[in-house]
C-alpha positions as CSV (number, residue, x, y, z in Angstrom):
1,M,77.3,56.8,-8.0
2,F,74.6,56.9,-5.0
3,T,74.2,60.4,-5.0
4,A,70.8,62.6,-5.7
5,N,72.4,64.0,-8.8
6,T,71.1,66.4,-11.6
7,L,68.1,66.1,-13.5
8,F,69.4,66.2,-17.2
9,A,71.8,65.3,-19.9
10,G,73.9,68.9,-20.3
11,V,75.6,70.1,-23.2
12,D,78.9,68.7,-23.7
13,F,82.0,70.9,-25.2
14,T,85.3,69.8,-25.5
15,I,88.4,72.4,-24.0
16,G,91.4,71.0,-25.2
17,D,92.1,67.3,-24.6
18,A,89.3,68.2,-21.6
19,K,85.5,66.8,-21.9
20,A,83.3,69.2,-20.5
21,T,79.6,68.8,-19.9
22,L,77.0,72.6,-19.0
23,G,73.4,72.1,-17.4
24,A,71.1,73.7,-15.9
25,N,67.7,72.6,-14.2
26,V,64.3,74.7,-13.2
27,M,61.7,74.1,-11.4
28,V,58.5,76.3,-11.2
29,E,55.6,75.2,-8.8
30,A,52.5,77.0,-8.8
31,G,49.6,75.6,-7.1
32,W,46.7,76.6,-3.8
33,D,48.1,75.9,-0.2
34,Y,45.3,74.4,2.4
35,Q,46.3,74.6,6.3
36,F,44.2,73.3,9.0
37,H,46.1,74.6,12.1
38,G,44.2,71.7,14.6
39,D,43.3,73.4,18.3
40,V,44.7,76.5,17.8
41,P,42.9,78.9,20.2
42,E,39.5,80.8,19.2
43,Y,41.7,83.5,18.5
44,I,43.6,82.6,15.7
45,S,42.4,81.6,13.0
46,D,42.3,77.3,12.3
47,K,42.3,77.8,8.7
48,E,44.2,79.5,5.7
49,T,44.0,79.2,1.8
50,Q,47.1,80.7,-0.2
51,Q,47.4,80.8,-3.4
52,Y,51.9,80.7,-4.3
53,F,54.2,80.6,-7.6
54,D,57.4,79.7,-6.2
55,I,61.6,78.6,-7.9
56,D,62.0,75.3,-6.4
57,D,65.5,74.2,-4.6
58,P,66.9,72.2,-6.9
59,S,66.9,74.6,-9.2
60,N,70.4,74.7,-10.4
61,V,73.5,75.3,-12.9
62,N,76.5,72.9,-12.9
63,L,79.9,72.0,-14.7
64,K,80.8,68.6,-15.2
65,A,84.9,68.3,-16.6
66,Q,86.7,65.0,-17.1
67,Y,90.0,64.6,-18.2
68,K,92.0,61.3,-18.4
69,N,91.3,59.7,-15.2
70,L,89.9,63.0,-13.4
71,E,87.1,64.3,-13.0
72,S,85.6,67.5,-11.3
73,Y,82.1,68.8,-10.7
74,I,80.3,72.2,-9.2
75,E,76.7,73.3,-9.1
76,I,75.3,76.0,-8.0
77,R,72.0,76.1,-6.7
78,F,69.4,78.8,-5.9
79,Y,68.2,78.4,-2.5
80,N,64.5,79.4,-1.5
81,S,63.8,81.3,1.4
82,N,63.0,84.5,2.9
83,E,66.1,86.0,2.2
84,A,66.2,83.8,-1.3
85,K,69.7,83.6,-2.1
86,I,72.1,81.4,-4.5
87,E,74.8,78.9,-2.5
88,M,77.6,76.7,-4.0
89,Y,75.3,73.0,-3.5
90,S,78.5,71.0,-4.7
91,V,82.0,70.9,-5.8
92,Y,84.1,67.9,-5.4
93,G,86.6,66.2,-7.8
94,A,87.1,62.5,-8.4
95,Y,89.9,60.2,-9.2
96,N,88.9,57.3,-11.7
97,F,91.4,54.1,-10.8
98,S,89.2,52.3,-13.2
99,D,85.9,52.6,-15.0
100,K,84.0,50.5,-11.4
101,D,86.3,52.4,-9.3
102,S,86.4,55.9,-7.8
103,L,87.8,58.1,-4.5
104,L,85.3,61.6,-4.6
105,F,86.7,64.3,-2.2
106,G,84.7,67.1,-1.0
107,K,81.9,68.9,-1.2
108,A,78.5,66.1,-2.2
109,P,75.2,64.7,-1.1
110,I,75.8,62.2,1.5
111,A,76.1,58.2,1.0
112,F,73.4,57.4,3.6
113,S,70.3,56.9,2.1
114,T,70.1,57.8,-1.4
115,M,67.0,56.5,-2.2
116,A,63.5,59.0,-2.0
117,P,60.0,58.8,-3.3
118,K,59.5,61.7,-6.5
119,Q,57.5,64.1,-4.5
120,N,57.5,67.0,-6.5
121,L,55.5,70.1,-4.5
122,Y,56.9,71.9,-1.6
123,N,60.3,72.7,-2.4
124,A,60.4,69.3,-4.2
125,N,60.5,68.2,-0.7
126,C,60.4,64.3,-1.6
127,L,58.3,63.2,1.7
128,D,61.0,64.9,4.6
129,G,59.1,65.2,7.9
130,Y,56.5,62.8,6.7
131,G,58.2,58.7,6.2
132,G,61.3,60.5,3.6
133,L,64.8,61.4,4.3
134,D,66.2,64.3,2.6
135,P,67.4,63.6,-0.4
136,W,69.2,66.8,-0.7
137,K,71.4,66.5,2.0
138,R,75.2,67.0,1.6
139,S,78.7,67.2,3.4
140,Y,82.7,67.7,3.2
141,Q,84.0,64.2,2.6
142,L,86.2,61.4,1.3
143,K,84.3,58.7,0.1
144,F,85.6,55.4,-2.1
145,S,82.4,54.2,-4.5
146,H,83.2,50.8,-6.4
147,K,80.6,49.5,-9.2
148,G,79.8,45.9,-10.1
149,D,77.9,43.7,-12.0
150,K,75.5,43.0,-9.2
151,I,77.0,44.5,-6.2
152,S,78.5,48.5,-5.8
153,Y,79.3,50.4,-3.0
154,D,80.2,53.4,-1.3
155,L,81.8,54.3,1.8
156,A,82.9,57.8,3.1
157,L,84.3,59.7,5.8
158,E,82.3,63.0,6.4
159,E,81.8,66.3,8.0
160,I,80.7,66.1,11.2
161,K,77.0,67.2,11.0
162,V,75.5,69.2,14.6
163,D,72.2,70.7,15.7
164,N,72.6,73.3,16.9
165,A,69.0,73.9,18.9
166,I,70.1,71.1,21.5
167,A,73.3,73.7,22.5
168,E,71.3,76.6,21.9
169,N,69.2,75.2,24.1
170,A,71.5,74.1,27.3
171,P,70.8,75.2,30.4
172,G,73.0,77.2,32.3
173,E,75.8,78.9,30.9
174,G,75.8,76.9,27.8
175,Y,78.2,74.5,25.4
176,Q,80.8,74.7,22.7
177,I,80.6,71.9,20.2
178,E,83.8,69.8,20.0
179,N,84.1,67.2,17.6
180,Y,87.5,64.7,17.0
181,F,86.0,62.0,14.6
182,P,84.8,61.7,11.1
183,A,81.2,60.7,9.9
184,A,81.3,57.1,8.7
185,A,78.5,56.4,5.8
186,L,78.1,53.3,3.9
187,N,75.8,52.7,1.0
188,L,75.8,49.3,-0.9
189,A,73.7,48.6,-3.8
190,Y,72.7,44.9,-5.0
191,R,71.1,44.2,-8.2
192,P,71.1,40.8,-9.0
193,N,68.9,41.3,-11.8
194,D,67.1,43.8,-13.6
195,K,63.9,43.2,-12.0
196,F,64.8,43.8,-8.1
197,M,68.0,45.9,-6.8
198,L,68.2,45.8,-2.7
199,N,69.8,48.5,-0.8
200,P,71.2,49.0,2.7
201,S,72.9,51.6,4.0
202,I,74.5,52.8,7.6
203,Y,75.7,55.6,9.1
204,I,77.3,56.5,12.2
205,Q,78.9,60.0,13.8
206,Q,79.5,61.1,17.2
207,Y,80.4,65.4,19.0
208,K,80.4,66.6,22.1
209,L,79.5,69.4,23.7
210,K,81.8,71.0,26.1
211,P,80.4,73.6,29.3
212,K,81.4,76.8,28.9
213,G,80.5,77.3,32.9
214,Q,81.4,75.3,36.1
215,G,79.0,72.8,37.4
216,S,77.8,70.7,34.0
217,V,79.6,67.5,32.5
218,N,80.6,66.9,29.1
219,Q,77.7,65.9,26.6
220,N,78.2,63.1,24.3
221,I,75.4,63.0,21.6
222,L,75.6,59.5,19.6
223,T,73.8,59.5,16.1
224,Y,73.5,56.2,14.2
225,A,70.8,55.0,11.3
226,A,69.9,52.8,9.3
227,S,68.3,52.3,6.0
228,L,67.1,49.4,4.2
229,G,65.8,50.4,0.3
230,M,64.1,48.1,-2.2
231,E,63.1,48.3,-6.0
232,L,61.1,45.9,-7.7
233,N,60.3,46.4,-11.0
234,I,57.2,43.9,-12.8
235,K,56.9,45.9,-16.1
236,P,55.1,48.2,-16.4
237,L,54.8,49.1,-13.2
238,L,57.8,49.6,-11.1
239,I,58.0,49.7,-7.0
240,Q,60.3,51.7,-4.6
241,A,60.3,51.1,-0.9
242,E,62.4,52.0,1.9
243,G,62.3,51.9,5.5
244,W,64.8,53.7,8.3
245,W,65.4,54.1,12.1
246,G,67.9,55.9,13.8
247,Q,68.9,57.7,17.1
248,N,69.4,61.6,17.9
249,I,69.3,62.1,13.6
250,S,68.0,65.5,13.4
251,V,71.5,66.1,12.4
252,L,70.6,65.1,8.9
253,G,68.1,67.6,8.4
254,G,64.7,67.2,6.8
255,I,63.8,65.2,10.0
256,D,61.0,67.8,11.6
257,T,59.3,69.5,8.5
258,R,56.1,70.6,10.7
259,P,54.8,73.8,9.6
260,A,56.9,77.3,10.7
261,F,53.4,78.6,11.9
262,F,53.7,76.9,14.8
263,N,57.4,78.3,15.5
264,P,57.0,80.4,17.6
265,I,53.5,81.0,18.1
266,A,52.2,83.7,20.3
267,I,49.4,81.4,23.1
268,D,48.0,83.6,25.9
269,G,50.0,85.8,25.1
270,Q,53.5,83.9,25.4
271,E,55.8,82.3,23.0
272,V,56.0,78.7,22.4
273,S,57.4,76.3,20.0
274,L,56.7,73.5,18.7
275,I,59.3,70.5,20.5
276,P,61.9,69.2,17.5
277,M,60.7,65.5,16.5
278,G,64.6,63.6,16.0
279,S,66.4,65.9,18.4
280,P,67.3,64.6,21.9
281,N,65.8,66.6,24.8
282,W,67.5,68.4,27.9
283,D,66.6,66.8,31.5
284,G,68.0,69.0,33.7
285,D,71.3,69.4,32.2
286,K,71.4,66.2,30.9
287,L,70.2,64.9,27.5
288,K,68.3,62.3,27.0
289,D,68.5,60.7,23.7
290,V,65.9,59.7,21.4
291,S,65.1,57.0,18.1
292,T,62.8,58.1,15.2
293,W,61.6,55.3,12.5
294,G,60.1,56.0,9.2
295,A,59.6,54.9,5.7
296,W,58.1,55.5,2.6
297,L,56.0,53.3,-0.5
298,Q,55.9,54.6,-4.3
299,T,54.7,53.1,-7.2
300,E,54.7,54.6,-11.0
301,V,53.5,53.1,-14.1
302,P,56.1,54.6,-17.3
303,M,54.1,55.1,-20.1
304,N,56.6,56.3,-22.4
305,T,56.1,60.6,-22.6
306,V,53.8,59.9,-19.4
307,T,54.6,58.7,-15.9
308,P,51.8,58.3,-13.7
309,R,53.0,58.1,-9.6
310,V,51.5,57.6,-5.9
311,G,52.9,57.1,-2.7
312,A,52.5,57.5,0.8
313,G,55.0,57.6,3.9
314,Y,54.9,57.9,8.0
315,Q,57.1,58.5,10.3
316,R,57.3,58.2,14.5
317,S,59.8,59.6,17.1
318,S,60.0,59.0,21.0
319,T,60.2,62.3,22.4
320,G,62.9,61.4,25.6
321,I,60.0,63.0,28.1
322,V,58.7,60.8,30.9
323,E,56.7,64.1,32.7
324,E,53.2,63.7,32.9
325,G,51.5,65.8,30.6
326,F,54.1,64.9,27.5
327,E,53.4,62.3,25.1
328,R,55.9,59.6,24.6
329,H,55.7,59.6,20.7
330,V,54.8,62.0,18.2
331,F,54.2,60.6,14.2
332,T,53.3,62.5,10.9
333,W,52.2,61.0,7.7
334,G,51.8,62.0,4.4
335,A,50.9,61.3,0.5
336,F,51.0,62.1,-2.9
337,A,50.0,62.0,-6.8
338,N,51.5,62.8,-9.1
339,C,52.2,62.3,-13.4
340,D,55.3,63.2,-14.8
341,I,54.3,64.5,-18.7
342,I,57.4,64.7,-20.8
343,I,56.2,68.1,-23.3
344,N,60.0,67.5,-25.3
345,K,63.3,66.8,-24.8
346,Y,63.7,70.0,-22.2
347,M,60.4,70.3,-20.4
348,T,58.1,68.3,-18.4
349,V,55.0,69.2,-16.5
350,T,54.0,67.5,-13.2
351,P,50.3,67.9,-11.4
352,E,50.4,66.8,-8.4
353,I,48.6,66.7,-5.0
354,L,50.2,66.4,-1.5
355,Y,48.4,65.7,2.1
356,M,50.9,66.4,5.2
357,Y,49.2,65.6,8.7
358,N,51.2,67.1,11.7
359,G,49.9,65.0,14.0
360,K,50.5,66.3,18.2
361,D,52.9,67.8,20.0
362,A,54.7,65.7,22.4
363,D,53.5,68.9,25.3
364,K,49.7,67.7,25.5
365,N,49.2,71.4,26.3
366,F,51.0,73.1,23.3
367,L,47.9,75.2,22.5
368,G,46.0,75.4,26.0
369,S,44.9,72.6,28.4
370,G,44.6,69.2,27.2
371,Y,44.6,70.7,23.5
372,S,48.2,69.4,20.9
373,K,46.3,68.4,17.5
374,L,48.8,70.3,14.5
375,G,46.1,69.7,12.2
376,Y,47.2,69.1,8.3
377,E,48.5,70.6,5.2
378,A,46.5,69.8,1.3
379,I,48.4,71.7,-1.6
380,G,47.1,70.9,-5.6
381,G,49.8,72.3,-8.0
382,V,51.4,71.9,-11.1
383,V,55.5,71.6,-11.1
384,M,57.2,72.5,-14.6
385,T,60.8,71.8,-15.2
386,L,63.3,73.2,-17.7
387,S,66.2,71.2,-18.8
388,F,69.2,70.7,-20.9
């Protein structure tokens, strides 16, 4: 039950004894994006403003079918990239033992950290990389869910997630990835009444890098994470928040979303790239684990057809580097304000302003001697959501 599902009710129909729901969701955003690039050298422009128009990643078509105790779900999404393409986001089946217990198998959103701020610009970014965790992340899995009156939970075994950049950046002749056990996740919701809810979750996985050549040893990459979400409904105010912490959590995606402008960038004729946040670093032929923590807070006031909302997030990551000339920690933060305006049952318009501060690179000399500030980005625009 704790999944980042679609944003609409859909159209119901029947095929024989089976019930089905067909739905679609299109999110279109337009606005102005101002970027200040911080400490870039004088021969590189430190400012740029662009007007843009995009179809956001969550745009999708989906089909849900139910027959007796069986249920299936398929969702196809538009993937916004330089190659703009269509992808199979979710496909799973479920067996419902009762109205409270079910077993899901297939590709679905992961069970860890299912809460997210409702920040829409930047492809429904949800403050990813600025205090939020990617709510759209998904995995092949086997998940048991229980929905109780006060306590509900998901317990899942999931496909291992890997950070390919770790193996690609390895010294020597490189490494190949091996894994033997699935990842495990537990998500719990405690709702004693209609005013308060607690949502803790945990995640753990491990995989191995096996050297292709001589002289290196196996490297085990252990990832674990914990989060604690909260919801407080004091009408007319709804407050939501989440804090999280973990080791080597770059595998979860959305941890480092600093501008592609810096990846790579040519400094004095040489291409350099940011040192990733949340990803273990190589120290010779050994990996150093890194820890990352973050939090976000959001408040909104639902008022019939209008819901104003404000939110902010912060995250901080160790670098795993203890050499002179490198930061021990790096951080980012972001803030937003928006307002959902329901035009009718099919259309919602959401104007929003978004600010993202990129902090510094771990290398104190990334952009030149003593220069490493990465500036900030400010976006103002509107998201139109069409749903049925």
